[in-house]
VONUNU-461569 format. One line per 2 residues: number of its first residue (from 0); their letters; for each residue x, y, z of N, C-alpha, C. Coordinates in nm, 4 decimals, padded with zeros to 6 digits. Example, Ala and Ser with C-alpha at 12.3 -4.5 7.8 and 13.67 -1.06 7.14 Angstrom:
2
0	as	01.3190,-00.5690,00.7800,01.2300,-00.4500,00.7800,01.3200,-00.3300,00.7800; 01.2850,-00.2250,00.7080,01.3670,-00.1060,00.7140,01.2900,00.0030,00.7870 .
***
This chain:
172
0	ml	03.9963,-01.5032,-04.5348,03.9911,-01.5662,-04.4037,03.9394,-01.4681,-04.2992; 03.9830,-01.3435,-04.3102,03.9391,-01.2412,-04.2160,03.7900,-01.2123,-04.2317 .
2	ki	03.7434,-01.2150,-04.3585,03.6008,-01.1917,-04.3841,03.5148,-01.3015,-04.3219; 03.5604,-01.4233,-04.3291,03.4854,-01.5353,-04.2725,03.4779,-01.5218,-04.1205 .
4	ga	03.5884,-01.4851,-04.0594,03.5899,-01.4642,-03.9139,03.4964,-01.3517,-03.8731; 03.4998,-01.2416,-03.9475,03.4103,-01.1288,-03.9181,03.2650,-01.1680,-03.9395 .
6	ai	03.2398,-01.2470,-04.0431,03.1027,-01.2921,-04.0716,03.0490,-01.3791,-03.9575; 03.1321,-01.4656,-03.9065,03.0914,-01.5528,-03.7956,03.0628,-01.4697,-03.6705 .
8	vv	03.1495,-01.3739,-03.6427,03.1298,-01.2881,-03.5258,02.9986,-01.2096,-03.5379; 02.9727,-01.1525,-03.6563,02.8500,-01.0756,-03.6780,02.7283,-01.1656,-03.6627 .
10	lv	02.7311,-01.2820,-03.7217,02.6183,-01.3749,-03.7161,02.5897,-01.4208,-03.5732; 02.6952,-01.4555,-03.5018,02.6790,-01.5000,-03.3626,02.6281,-01.3844,-03.2757 .
12	sa	02.6837,-01.2664,-03.2937,02.6414,-01.1500,-03.2147,02.4952,-01.1152,-03.2385; 02.4556,-01.1119,-03.3648,02.3163,-01.0792,-03.3970,02.2222,-01.1863,-03.3424 .
14	sl	02.2624,-01.3117,-03.3508,02.1803,-01.4204,-03.2967,02.1656,-01.4077,-03.1459; 02.2737,-01.3752,-03.0769,02.2686,-01.3588,-02.9312,02.1790,-01.2410,-02.8914 .
16	ig	02.1823,-01.1349,-02.9696,02.0940,-01.0213,-02.9423,01.9486,-01.0647,-02.9567; 01.9179,-01.1390,-03.0606,01.7823,-01.1896,-03.0807,01.7382,-01.2815,-02.9677 .
18	iq	01.8277,-01.3670,-02.9248,01.7971,-01.4588,-02.8145,01.7699,-01.3801,-02.6859; 01.8507,-01.2786,-02.6620,01.8345,-01.1973,-02.5410,01.7003,-01.1221,-02.5425 .
20	lg	01.6652,-01.0665,-02.6567,01.5369,-00.9962,-02.6679,01.4201,-01.0929,-02.6497; 01.4317,-01.2123,-02.7046,01.3260,-01.3123,-02.6892,01.3161,-01.3659,-02.5475 .
22	kr	01.4288,-01.3716,-02.4791,01.4325,-01.4226,-02.3415,01.3497,-01.3368,-02.2467; 01.3392,-01.2101,-02.2768,01.2620,-01.1182,-02.1922,01.1163,-01.1657,-02.1783 .
24	ys	01.0628,-01.2234,-02.2845,00.9245,-01.2719,-02.2812,00.9097,-01.3957,-02.1931; 01.0043,-01.4879,-02.2015,00.9952,-01.6071,-02.1163,01.0240,-01.5716,-01.9709 .
26	dr	01.1144,-01.4749,-01.9481,01.1431,-01.4314,-01.8110,01.0179,-01.3707,-01.7460; 00.9415,-01.2948,-01.8228,00.8205,-01.2324,-01.7685,00.7212,-01.3392,-01.7230 .
28	vk	00.7039,-01.4440,-01.8021,00.6112,-01.5516,-01.7653,00.6590,-01.6208,-01.6382; 00.7886,-01.6489,-01.6294,00.8443,-01.7151,-01.5110,00.8265,-01.6279,-01.3864 .
30	el	00.8518,-01.4981,-01.4017,00.8405,-01.4092,-01.2863,00.6949,-01.3898,-01.2439; 00.6036,-01.3898,-01.3392,00.4618,-01.3808,-01.3026,00.4194,-01.5046,-01.2234 .
32	ra	00.4664,-01.6224,-01.2649,00.4354,-01.7445,-01.1899,00.4925,-01.7369,-01.0481; 00.6159,-01.6903,-01.0380,00.6788,-01.6770,-00.9062,00.6046,-01.5748,-00.8210 .
34	ll	00.5605,-01.4676,-00.8816,00.4848,-01.3648,-00.8097,00.3520,-01.4204,-00.7604; 00.2831,-01.4954,-00.8451,00.1567,-01.5578,-00.8041,00.1799,-01.6545,-00.6875 .
36	hs	00.2832,-01.7329,-00.6987,00.3165,-01.8277,-00.5915,00.3491,-01.7535,-00.4615; 00.4229,-01.6443,-00.4736,00.4609,-01.5682,-00.3538,00.3390,-01.5046,-00.2875 .
38	lq	00.2437,-01.4596,-00.3672,00.1224,-01.3997,-00.3094,00.0372,-01.5047,-00.2383; 00.0366,-01.6256,-00.2913,-00.0358,-01.7335,-00.2228,00.0333,-01.7701,-00.0925 .
40	ml	00.1667,-01.7671,-00.0914,00.2404,-01.7909,00.0330,00.2122,-01.6790,00.1335; 00.2057,-01.5549,00.0831,00.1776,-01.4409,00.1704,00.0390,-01.4538,00.2323 .
42	et	-00.0567,-01.4966,00.1528,-00.1923,-01.5183,00.2056,-00.1905,-01.6223,00.3168; -00.1185,-01.7302,00.2955,-00.1088,-01.8350,00.3970,-00.0450,-01.7815,00.5244 .
44	ei	00.0630,-01.7055,00.5096,00.1322,-01.6500,00.6268,00.0424,-01.5524,00.7038; -00.0327,-01.4696,00.6328,-00.1163,-01.3680,00.6980,-00.2402,-01.4303,00.7605 .
46	vy	-00.3123,-01.5089,00.6805,-00.4432,-01.5585,00.7253,-00.4305,-01.6751,00.8220; -00.3489,-01.7730,00.7895,-00.3439,-01.8943,00.8703,-00.2312,-01.8939,00.9719 .
48	ga	-00.1210,-01.8261,00.9383,-00.0074,-01.8247,01.0300,-00.0059,-01.7047,01.1224; -00.0853,-01.6028,01.0896,-00.0870,-01.4765,01.1652,00.0550,-01.4239,01.1863 .
50	tp	00.1364,-01.4367,01.0827,00.2764,-01.3952,01.0872,00.2861,-01.2448,01.0635; 00.3671,-01.1746,01.1413,00.3892,-01.0318,01.1128,00.4452,-01.0137,00.9712 .
52	ls	00.4093,-00.9044,00.9070,00.4467,-00.8836,00.7668,00.5971,-00.8891,00.7421; 00.6747,-00.8270,00.8296,00.8204,-00.8267,00.8051,00.8755,-00.9690,00.8057 .
54	la	00.8270,-01.0526,00.8954,00.8719,-01.1921,00.9007,00.8171,-01.2713,00.7821; 00.6917,-01.2452,00.7445,00.6323,-01.3134,00.6288,00.7100,-01.2787,00.5018 .
56	fe	00.7425,-01.1508,00.4844,00.8201,-01.1083,00.3675,00.9563,-01.1770,00.3657; 01.0181,-01.1862,00.4806,01.1506,-01.2482,00.4903,01.1440,-01.3962,00.4530 .
58	ki	01.0424,-01.4665,00.5039,01.0266,-01.6088,00.4723,01.0059,-01.6296,00.3229; 00.9219,-01.5448,00.2638,00.8902,-01.5590,00.1223,01.0121,-01.5275,00.0366 .
60	sv	01.0918,-01.4309,00.0789,01.2074,-01.3887,-00.0022,01.3054,-01.5016,-00.0295; 01.3158,-01.5966,00.0616,01.4102,-01.7066,00.0410,01.3477,-01.8244,-00.0336 .
62	rv	01.2151,-01.8215,-00.0505,01.1476,-01.9349,-00.1144,01.1053,-01.9085,-00.2585; 01.1258,-01.7885,-00.3088,01.0890,-01.7596,-00.4476,01.2123,-01.7193,-00.5270 .
64	th	01.1948,-01.7065,-00.6587,01.3078,-01.6750,-00.7454,01.3736,-01.5437,-00.7061; 01.4951,-01.5268,-00.7508,01.5804,-01.4146,-00.7121,01.5143,-01.2783,-00.7361 .
66	si	01.4609,-01.2553,-00.8533,01.4087,-01.1220,-00.8856,01.2858,-01.0865,-00.8010; 01.1967,-01.1799,-00.7789,01.0785,-01.1548,-00.6961,01.1177,-01.1592,-00.5485 .
68	gn	01.2102,-01.2451,-00.5151,01.2589,-01.2530,-00.3776,01.3206,-01.1227,-00.3301; 01.3854,-01.0502,-00.4216,01.4441,-00.9202,-00.3867,01.3379,-00.8215,-00.3384 .
70	ly	01.2219,-00.8239,-00.4015,01.1123,-00.7350,-00.3610,01.0729,-00.7620,-00.2158; 01.0519,-00.8874,-00.1832,01.0113,-00.9229,-00.0467,01.1236,-00.8983,00.0533 .
72	kr	01.2454,-00.9266,00.0124,01.3598,-00.9036,00.1026,01.3723,-00.7546,00.1343; 01.3611,-00.6713,00.0323,01.3728,-00.5262,00.0524,01.2576,-00.4744,00.1375 .
74	as	01.1356,-00.5241,00.1135,01.0208,-00.4817,00.1930,01.0389,-00.5219,00.3395; 01.0916,-00.6398,00.3622,01.1179,-00.6855,00.4989,01.2205,-00.5967,00.5670 .
76	el	01.3280,-00.5654,00.4954,01.4322,-00.4786,00.5522,01.3759,-00.3405,00.5856; 01.2973,-00.2860,00.4946,01.2404,-00.1524,00.5167,01.1414,-00.1518,00.6334 .
78	lq	01.0626,-00.2573,00.6456,00.9687,-00.2644,00.7586,01.0428,-00.2690,00.8920; 01.1565,-00.3359,00.8937,01.2315,-00.3484,01.0171,01.3093,-00.2215,01.0513 .
80	tk	01.3530,-00.1475,00.9502,01.4354,-00.0293,00.9770,01.3564,00.1009,00.9825; 01.2449,00.1060,00.9153,01.1672,00.2301,00.9110,01.0458,00.2188,01.0036 .
82	ag	01.0713,00.2171,01.1291,00.9630,00.2093,01.2277,00.8764,00.3346,01.2162; 00.7467,00.3162,01.2160,00.6554,00.4288,01.2073,00.6069,00.4569,01.0654 .
84	es	00.6769,00.4059,00.9644,00.6322,00.4230,00.8263,00.5163,00.3278,00.8001; 00.4227,00.3707,00.7181,00.3098,00.2828,00.6851,00.3568,00.1707,00.5937 .
86	tq	00.2857,00.0607,00.6006,00.3180,-00.0535,00.5165,00.3062,-00.0169,00.3697; 00.2103,00.0677,00.3383,00.1907,00.1113,00.2004,00.3158,00.1803,00.1464 .
88	iv	00.3711,00.2726,00.2217,00.4904,00.3459,00.1778,00.6100,00.2514,00.1667; 00.6240,00.1629,00.2632,00.7346,00.0669,00.2615,00.7236,-00.0240,00.1391 .
90	wq	00.6035,-00.0749,00.1115,00.5807,-00.1644,-00.0015,00.6104,-00.0925,-00.1337; 00.5625,00.0303,-00.1463,00.5851,00.1052,-00.2702,00.7329,00.1410,-00.2875 .
92	ta	00.7995,00.1717,-00.1781,00.9434,00.1996,-00.1849,01.0195,00.0754,-00.2308; 00.9836,-00.0392,-00.1748,01.0484,-00.1649,-00.2142,01.0222,-00.1947,-00.3620 .
94	le	00.9005,-00.1679,-00.4067,00.8681,-00.1875,-00.5484,00.9565,-00.1002,-00.6374; 00.9662,00.0269,-00.6022,01.0452,00.1201,-00.6824,01.1929,00.0805,-00.6855 .
96	qt	01.2441,00.0331,-00.5734,01.3866,00.0020,-00.5646,01.4244,-00.1284,-00.6341; 01.3301,-00.2204,-00.6460,01.3641,-00.3514,-00.7025,01.3027,-00.3769,-00.8392 .
98	ws	01.2170,-00.2899,-00.8867,01.1423,-00.3166,-01.0100,01.2326,-00.3312,-01.1319; 01.3379,-00.2554,-01.1394,01.4258,-00.2608,-01.2572,01.4958,-00.3963,-01.2716 .
100	lt	01.4975,-00.4760,-01.1659,01.5616,-00.6073,-01.1701,01.4701,-00.7148,-01.2271; 01.3450,-00.6797,-01.2542,01.2487,-00.7779,-01.3034,01.2208,-00.7581,-01.4517 .
102	al	01.1552,-00.8567,-01.5103,01.1106,-00.8477,-01.6492,00.9638,-00.8088,-01.6553; 00.9074,-00.7741,-01.5406,00.7656,-00.7415,-01.5338,00.7395,-00.6017,-01.5890 .
104	rk	00.6134,-00.5765,-01.6205,00.5757,-00.4510,-01.6847,00.4981,-00.3607,-01.5900; 00.4619,-00.2462,-01.6433,00.3932,-00.1437,-01.5653,00.2581,-00.1931,-01.5111 .
106	ee	00.1876,-00.2759,-01.5876,00.0570,-00.3264,-01.5437,00.0697,-00.4042,-01.4124; 00.1704,-00.4903,-01.4072,00.1919,-00.5691,-01.2848,00.2305,-00.4778,-01.1686 .
108	ke	00.3096,-00.3774,-01.1977,00.3526,-00.2844,-01.0932,00.2324,-00.2109,-01.0338; 00.1405,-00.1673,-01.1176,00.0211,-00.0969,-01.0694,-00.0650,-00.1877,-00.9815 .
110	il	-00.0783,-00.3123,-01.0217,-00.1574,-00.4074,-00.9414,-00.0921,-00.4269,-00.8051; 00.0404,-00.4388,-00.8026,00.1104,-00.4573,-00.6752,00.1069,-00.3307,-00.5902 .
112	kn	00.1128,-00.2148,-00.6540,00.1005,-00.0897,-00.5782,-00.0349,-00.0824,-00.5097; -00.1404,-00.1197,-00.5823,-00.2746,-00.1181,-00.5248,-00.2869,-00.2147,-00.4079 .
114	lg	-00.2172,-00.3256,-00.4152,-00.2165,-00.4200,-00.3028,-00.1566,-00.3561,-00.1787; -00.0571,-00.2722,-00.1982,00.0094,-00.2056,-00.0860,-00.0833,-00.1182,-00.0036 .
116	yv	-00.1905,-00.0671,-00.0647,-00.2837,00.0190,00.0076,-00.3559,-00.0533,00.1211; -00.3769,-00.1840,00.1061,-00.4521,-00.2573,00.2088,-00.3645,-00.3471,00.2948 .
118	mg	-00.2425,-00.3745,00.2468,-00.1566,-00.4653,00.3212,-00.1200,-00.4061,00.4573; -00.1512,-00.4782,00.5599,-00.1173,-00.4345,00.6942,-00.2122,-00.3304,00.7515 .
120	ns	-00.3103,-00.2848,00.6724,-00.4020,-00.1802,00.7193,-00.5436,-00.2295,00.7438; -00.5652,-00.3583,00.7281,-00.6994,-00.4123,00.7486,-00.6896,-00.5479,00.8174 .
122	dr	-00.8058,-00.6056,00.8460,-00.8040,-00.7350,00.9140,-00.7632,-00.8461,00.8167; -00.7417,-00.9633,00.8706,-00.6901,-01.0745,00.7906,-00.7833,-01.1134,00.6764 .
124	ed	-00.9123,-01.1157,00.7043,-01.0085,-01.1553,00.6011,-01.0092,-01.0566,00.4849; -01.0002,-00.9283,00.5163,-00.9971,-00.8266,00.4114,-00.8681,-00.8384,00.3304 .
126	qk	-00.7580,-00.8626,00.3971,-00.6313,-00.8809,00.3264,-00.6368,-01.0056,00.2384; -00.7024,-01.1098,00.2890,-00.7170,-01.2325,00.2100,-00.7934,-01.2033,00.0818 .
128	kh	-00.9022,-01.1280,00.0916,-00.9821,-01.0938,-00.0266,-00.9000,-01.0131,-00.1267; -00.8234,-00.9181,-00.0770,-00.7426,-00.8357,-00.1665,-00.6287,-00.9159,-00.2303 .
130	lq	-00.5691,-01.0061,-00.1554,-00.4656,-01.0924,-00.2119,-00.5238,-01.1820,-00.3215; -00.6438,-01.2362,-00.2964,-00.7075,-01.3208,-00.3964,-00.7442,-01.2411,-00.5210 .
132	lt	-00.7890,-01.1177,-00.5026,-00.8200,-01.0311,-00.6164,-00.6934,-00.9991,-00.6960; -00.5847,-00.9736,-00.6272,-00.4564,-00.9465,-00.6933,-00.4116,-01.0684,-00.7727 .
134	vf	-00.4252,-01.1861,-00.7138,-00.3881,-01.3106,-00.7832,-00.4747,-01.3271,-00.9083; -00.6028,-01.2968,-00.8969,-00.6938,-01.3079,-01.0112,-00.6476,-01.2172,-01.1256 .
136	hl	-00.6161,-01.0926,-01.0938,-00.5700,-00.9983,-01.1963,-00.4377,-01.0443,-01.2593; -00.3469,-01.0920,-01.1751,-00.2165,-01.1348,-01.2261,-00.2274,-01.2612,-01.3105 .
138	rg	-00.3242,-01.3468,-01.2810,-00.3444,-01.4664,-01.3649,-00.3844,-01.4255,-01.5068; -00.4686,-01.3231,-01.5168,-00.5058,-01.2725,-01.6486,-00.3849,-01.2192,-01.7237 .
140	le	-00.2999,-01.1470,-01.6534,-00.1777,-01.0950,-01.7165,-00.0806,-01.2084,-01.7519; -00.0825,-01.3143,-01.6717,00.0036,-01.4288,-01.7017,-00.0402,-01.4948,-01.8324 .
142	ee	-00.1710,-01.5065,-01.8531,-00.2206,-01.5634,-01.9789,-00.1781,-01.4777,-02.0974; -00.1911,-01.3458,-02.0829,-00.1467,-01.2547,-02.1892,00.0031,-01.2697,-02.2147 .
144	ak	00.0799,-01.2823,-02.1074,00.2258,-01.2964,-02.1207,00.2615,-01.4262,-02.1921; 00.1875,-01.5340,-02.1651,00.2125,-01.6611,-02.2336,00.1852,-01.6475,-02.3828 .
146	ee	00.0763,-01.5780,-02.4168,00.0441,-01.5572,-02.5580,00.1527,-01.4731,-02.6265; 00.1978,-01.3684,-02.5587,00.3050,-01.2850,-02.6145,00.4330,-01.3650,-02.6312 .
148	ql	00.4614,-01.4504,-02.5348,00.5819,-01.5325,-02.5430,00.5760,-01.6220,-02.6662; 00.4617,-01.6876,-02.6868,00.4479,-01.7743,-02.8037,00.4613,-01.6958,-02.9336 .
150	ky	00.4114,-01.5763,-02.9336,00.4087,-01.4943,-03.0542,00.5446,-01.4306,-03.0841; 00.6096,-01.3747,-02.9826,00.7256,-01.2889,-03.0074,00.8614,-01.3506,-02.9770 .
152	ek	00.8680,-01.4466,-02.8869,00.9988,-01.4996,-02.8490,01.0707,-01.5613,-02.9689; 01.0013,-01.6475,-03.0406,01.0623,-01.7123,-03.1567,01.0924,-01.6098,-03.2666 .
154	my	01.0027,-01.5107,-03.2812,01.0228,-01.4087,-03.3831,01.1539,-01.3325,-03.3602; 01.1790,-01.2918,-03.2353,01.3010,-01.2173,-03.2061,01.4257,-01.3024,-03.2285 .
156	kn	01.4177,-01.4295,-03.1919,01.5319,-01.5177,-03.2149,01.5618,-01.5298,-03.3645; 01.4559,-01.5501,-03.4431,01.4745,-01.5614,-03.5877,01.5217,-01.4300,-03.6495 .
158	lg	01.4662,-01.3189,-03.6024,01.5069,-01.1889,-03.6550,01.6536,-01.1603,-03.6261; 01.6997,-01.1990,-03.5101,01.8403,-01.1795,-03.4765,01.9307,-01.2546,-03.5724 .
160	fl	01.8973,-01.3818,-03.5937,01.9785,-01.4632,-03.6847,01.9704,-01.4101,-03.8273; 01.8474,-01.3828,-03.8743,01.8296,-01.3367,-04.0120,01.8905,-01.1978,-04.0346 .
162	gg	01.8810,-01.1111,-03.9325,01.9436,-00.9795,-03.9425,02.0946,-00.9922,-03.9542; 02.1514,-01.0810,-03.8753,02.2956,-01.1068,-03.8840,02.3338,-01.1642,-04.0187 .
164	ll	02.2496,-01.2542,-04.0708,02.2754,-01.3127,-04.2017,02.2708,-01.2052,-04.3110; 02.1762,-01.1131,-04.2996,02.1672,-01.0028,-04.3958,02.2934,-00.9169,-04.3938 .
166	iv	02.3402,-00.8853,-04.2744,02.4623,-00.8053,-04.2611,02.5807,-00.8790,-04.3228; 02.5882,-01.0101,-04.2980,02.6980,-01.0893,-04.3538,02.6910,-01.0891,-04.5070 .
168	il	02.5729,-01.1031,-04.5617,02.5572,-01.1023,-04.7079,02.5981,-00.9671,-04.7654; 02.5579,-00.8606,-04.6976,02.5941,-00.7267,-04.7443,02.7451,-00.6998,-04.7332 .
170	mm	02.8089,-00.7643,-04.6341,02.9536,-00.7479,-04.6163,03.0320,-00.8168,-04.7281; 02.9790,-00.9261,-04.7758,03.0522,-01.0061,-04.8753,03.0423,-00.9417,-05.0075 .
***
């Protein structure tokens, strides 16, 4: 009876580990979509609304998912408290402080860092072009992330279950 209970615990635990590892791939796709949506909102706020960046960041932070919203919320807070700091430094600081909360990878971080170089330092049309270029690059990464999700998410889930099953067989 004790062996059966231990076997169930091992199987469930290994399956949950597999599910968690696979979830990282679907989370990345969701966060990339939210990031793309947030950049389009930012473009609208800058180009058509002529909204100051700190206010635009604040508005966006409440309209996108939690992990991406944290980036904009932190950038808004830093812009308001660090008077005299360049937007580039504030944006990069916000990226560094909130990046660990996301499922995004280094490639996305580099693209967003590069966006920080022009944000707030050029006219609206130039910022619009850079935002559109950033969206273009992130769309390519989103396609790659979707392919990875299809390829690896199910594999990790199955590996978790099968690994647990192997351990249970070896225990018996």
